N, C-alpha and C positions, 0 to 999 in steps of 0.2 A: 504493500500500500504506500509506504513512505517513498520507496524508490519510484513508483509510478507517478506520484504527485510531483516529485522533484523533476522527473523527466518531462512531464507535461508542461511545467513552467518553462523549461529550457526550449521546448519545441514550439510552443504557441505564443510565448511572450513577444518575440520579434514582430509577428503579424499584428498582435494587439497594439503594440507601441506604434507601428507604422500607420495602422488605421486611424489612430487618434491624432497623429501628426497630419495625415491627409485631411481628416475632418476639420481640424483647426485651420488649415490653409484654405479650405473651401468656405468655411463659415466666417473666417476673419475674426475669430474670437481672440481674446487677449492672450490666453495660454492654452496649450493642449491639455485636456482634462482626462481624468480616469472615467471609466464607464462600467456600470454594474451589469451590462448586457453580455459581457464576455465571461466565458467559463474560467479563464485563468485568473480573473479578478476574484471570483468565488474561491478558487483553489488557494490563493495567497491569503485572503482575509478570513476564510472560514474552514475550508477542508484541511489545509496543512496545520493550522493551530489546533484544531480538534484532534487530528491524528497525533501530533506531538503530545498533547495533553493525555491521550490514552496511553501512549508509550511510556510516559513519565509518571504514570499514576502510582508507581511503587517507589519512587525515589523519596529520600527522607524529607525533602521540603515540598512535596507535591502540592500541599494545600496553600503554599505561599506563591506559587509560580504564576506570573502574568505572561501570557503568550500572545504575541501580536504579529500579524503579517501586514505588509504594505506594498502597494504599487504607486505610492505617492500620496501626498496630502492635497487632495483636490486636483493638483497639477500632476500629471503622470511622470514617473521617474524612469529613466532607462535602466536603473539598477534596483530591482525589487529585493526585499529581505523579509525574514521571519525571525523574531528574537524571543528570548526567554529571560524574564527578569524576576529577581527577588527585590521588592521595594527597598529593603534595607540597604542593598548594594547598588541599586539603580532606581531611584525614585521615579524617574521618567526615562523614556528611550534616549533622550538627549544627554543624560547624566550617568555617572558611575561607569560600570562595566557589566557585561553580560554575554552569554553564548548567543550567537546569531548565525543564521545561514545567509551568506552574501552571494548573490548571483553576479557573475561577470557581465559587463554590458553587452558583450557579443554572445552570451549564453554558452560559452565553451567550457566553463568550469564553475564549480560551486565551492565555496569555503564554509566549513563549520569552524568558527573562530570564537575565542573569548576576546571580546573587543571593547574598546572604550566608547562611551557616548561622546560624540565629538562637539556638540554645541557649546558645552562648558568651555572648551578650549578656544573655539571660534570667538565667543563673546568676550573673552579676555585677550584676544589677539595673540594667542600662543601659536607659534608656527609649527609646521609639520615635523621638523627635526626634533623639537622639544617634545612633541607627542611620542615620537619614536623612543626618546630617552625614557619617558614615563612607562611605555610598554615594556622596555627592557628591565626597568626596576621591578615592575610588577611580576614579570616573568621569573625573575630571580627569587622573588618571594614565594610564588605560587607553585612552580614546578617541583622543587625539592619536596615540598609538603605533599604534593599530589602523588609523587612516586613512592613516598613512604606510606601514605594512607590508603592507597588503592592498588588493586591488582592489575597494574598496567604492564603489558608485555615489555620486557627490557629492550626489545628491538624497535619499539615504537619511536618514530621521529616526528616531531612537530615543526611546522614552518614558523620561523621567527622573522621579525622585521616586516618590511613593506610587502603587501600583497599585490597581485596583478589582476585588477578588475577590468583590464582593457581600456582604461580611461584615456591613455595616451593615443590610442588608435581610434577613438570615438569621433565620428563625424555626424553632426546633427543638422538636418535640413534647415532648422530654424536658428542655427548657430547658437543654440542654448548650451551652456557649459554644464557638465554633470558635476556640480560643486560637491554635493553630498558623497557620491561614490568616490570622488577624488580624495575627500577627507578619510573615508572609510579605509582606503588603502593603507593609511598610516596608523590606523587605530588597532591593529592586530597585536594582541599579547602573545598568543600562540594559536595555531590553526592546523586543521587537516584539510587537504584539497582533494576534490573529486572531479574527474573528467566527465563532462556531460555525455560523451560517447562511450564511456566505459564505467558506468556507475556500479559500485559494489552491490551485492545482494542486500535485501532488507535486513537480514540478521546483523550484518556488519554496520550498516547505517544506524540501526537502532542501538547497537552496542556502543558506537561512538557517541551518539546523542546522550545516552544514559551516563556514560563516563564524564562528558563535559558538564552535564547538569549536576552530577554528584560532586565533582570537584568544586563547582560553583556553590552548591549548597554547603559544602564543608567550610568554604571560606567565610560564609556568613557566621559560623560559630567561633571564628577567631576574634577575640576582643580587640576593639580599636583598630581594625584593619583600615589602612589609610584610604581616604577618598582620592582617586587618581589626580584630579586637578590640583590638590593640595601638595602633590609631590613636586610641582613646578616651582623652583626657587632659583635665584641667581647663583646659589652655591652649587646646585646639582645639575643645572642645565647650562653648560657653556655656550656662549654665543656662536662659536664656530663648530658646534656639534654636527658631524657629517650625517647625511641621510644613510641609513643602513637598510638595504633592500635584501630580498631573498636571493638575489643574484650575487651580492657582494659579501654577505656576512657569514662568518664561520659560526656554527652553533656553539652555545656555551657548554661548559663541561657538566651539564646536569647528568645525573644517573639516568641511563637510558638514551642519552644523546652524546655520543663520543665527541671529544673536543676537536678531533681531526675531521669531522664530517662537515662538508660545506653544503648548505641547503641548495638544492638544484634550482635551475631557472624556473621562475613561476610558470605554471602551466603543465609542468611534468608531475607525475605521480610521486609523492614524497613519503608516504606512510608505508612502512614495511610491517605488516601484521602477521601474526600467526593465524592459521585458518581455524576459525572458531568451531567449525563442525568436525574437525579431525584431531585437534589438540586435546589430549586428556586433561581433566581438571577434577576438582573435588568440591563437595559441599561439606563444610566443617561446623561443628558445634563447640563452643568454648565457654568456659566459666571463669569469672573473675574471682580468684581466691575461693573463699568459702561463702561468698555472698550469693544473693539471688539474682545477680546480673549475669546475663548470658549474651553471647555474640554468635550470630549465624551468618556465615559468609561463604565465599568460594575462593579457591586459590589452587594453583598448581602444587604449591608446597605449603600446606597450612601451618606447619611448625615454624617455618621461616617467616611467614606472614605474622604470626603471633610474636615472634622474637622482635620484629620491627616495632609492634605496639608496646611490648614490654620495655623496650629500650628507652621509651619516652615517659615511663611511669616514674614520678618523683620518688626518691628514697628507695630506688630499686635494689640497693644493697642491704636492705632490711634494717636501716637505721630505726624505722618504726615497725615493730613486730606486727605481723598480721595485716600489713597493708595490702598484700595480695598481688597476684600477677595473672595474666590470662593463661589458662591451661586447657588443652584439648580434652573434650568430653567424648567426641566421636567424629569419625571421618568416613564419608561415603564417596567412593571413587566413581567417576563418570567417564564415559568415553569421549566427551567433547566439552569444550568451554561453554558452548551454547546450551547443551543439556544441563550443565551445572548452573548456568544462569537461570534457566527456566525453573528448575526445581528449587533453587534458592528463593526466587520471587514467590513461587507457590507456597513455600513454607512461611515466608514473611506474612503473606496474606492469611494463612491459617492461624498464625499466632498474633494477628494484628492488634487485638485488644490489649496485648501485653507489651507492645512495642513502645519504647521510650523515644528513640530516634534512630535513623539509619539502620544499621545491622544489630542494634542493641535491644534487648528484651529484659523485662523484669518479671520473673515468674518462678514457679517451684521446679525442683529437680524432676519431679514426676511428670510435669507438663512437657519438659524438654525431652524426656525419654519417650513420651507419647509421640512427639514430633519426629523423633528419630525413627521409631518403629513405623510410623505412618509413611515416612519417606522410603524406608526399606520396602514396604509393601507396594508402593508405587513403582519402584524399580523392578520388583519381581513380577508385577502384573503384565 
């Protein structure tokens, strides 16, 4: 479903846009406007947001998400988008930062990016190079946390720096400049890129969407996380800061992104993923010490996953007796990451009334054993 909708936008939006330009020229109206008569308008404003809402119904912040698609505010845009916001991190589309699907103006590629709202920067006359500096600072804050907190394949590579939305090649019959898409190119914190001619299967698209949204939801729980525009100061934004594009910049040395990897030219496939339908994984159940707090997650190596969490527990050397650590209760092996994901989500729903947030649950040991036996029964069926 998601794949089909994205593909439909790429194939039908150019005709929609050109029709509205032609109508504008014929009627002599002030600006070319959007039209509710076109299917692609309905896809962007209603069908895609509803589909994303369904896919994201199981993420920890599902009830906080605001999902919006746009083909322009009255005036049609050559670069449509669909974004996902948590108001605490992005009060409006123009502020903060959020995951967003950005469509290139020539519809040749789509980016799923964690991106800045750009109007804050425009209103303060902050230039594009300074925006890139802010995205770099946020990237260095967010990605190490993301690789520690989530089961991201270590061979995953994200695009950093300037995106290529085909703005430089854009020719508009009305000589209108694509100002917003031009800004969006510089707003990327990190992104995945999809070719319109070779879109991944639904499973991968959904997996990527859930990952970006879970990372975003996790950021909300970090106290006093900085507002992007507040990171712009004369001290940390040099006046001669060079524009860093995906053609020029070497990736930082984040775990999962080797320091010697140069992001490829925009437009090429950049994400190397494991195949979710053939890579073995596990659903695991863990308990925090002797408490009634449990964690239900998925990982290729559950013990290593818990070791990462335990590493960040204060007083982990037992200065405070009985503080506790995450310990495995049970592990169920699956033949694919996608199967593990499906059964993890199914178990989360089954125990939903005990859920505190994310993968965490507060319930009795008996209830967890019931969940384990239920899952084993599903696997044997």
